[in-house]
N, C-alpha and C positions, 0 to 999 in steps of 0.2 A: 504494500500500500504506500501511496505517496503522502507527504505531509504538505500542508499549506497553512501558514500562520498557526503552527502548533496544533492543527486539527488533522486527523486522519481523513483522507479523502476516500470515499467508498470505491471499492473495486466493482466495476460493472461487468455483468455477465451478458455479453452482446446477444446471446441466443434467447434470452428471456426479457428483452426490453419490451415494454408495453406502451403503446401509444397513448392509452388513457392515462396512465401514470405520468407520462412525459408532459402532459398538459399542465401538470401541477409541480413539475420538478425541472429546473433549468439544466441540471446535470444530465438527467435522462434525455432531455430534448437534444442536448449537445451530442450525446453519444449516438442517438438515432440519426442525427445529421451526418455523423461520420460514416454510418453504415449505408445511408441512402440520402443522396443530395436533395431529394424531393421533399424532405421534412423541414424545409426552411420556414414555412408558415407556422409549423408546430413550435419551432424554436422562438419565433417572435411572440407567439401566444404565451409561452411559458415564462417569458422574461419577467422577473420580479416576483415570481411565485414562491420562492424559498424565503425563509425567515432569517437566515444567517447573512449578514451584510458582507462580510469578507468573502464568503463563498459566492455570493451574487456577483460581486465585482470580478472575481477571478474567472468565473464561468462566462459572464457577459463579454469580457474582453476576448476570451478564446473563441466564443461562438461568433462574434463579429468578425474576427480574423478569418475564421473558417468560411463564413459567407463570402467575404471578399476574395479569398483564395479560390473558391469554386466558381467565381465569376457571377454570382447572384447579387448584382449591385442594387437592384430594386429592394430586395428584402434586407440587404445589408444597411441600406440607408434608413429604411423603416425601423430596423432594429436599433440602429445608432440613435435615432431621434427619440425612440421610446425609452432607451436606457438613460 
């Protein structure tokens, strides 16, 4: 497991990622985006759904970078403005 700000980050099992859970969890939405690029809207919807501020910022930055990297500039811009 990785650490961020002295918190253990959860290990994701990519075979059991659930779209319904990802709507409420920025980390899951980010992992779904890694497995399938069509989950960009899901990532935007999940933004701000977690309660831990440090985790939100870390995941939000990485998700925005991933959206830019895959070339989805429209969703990257919406994500950035919402963040």
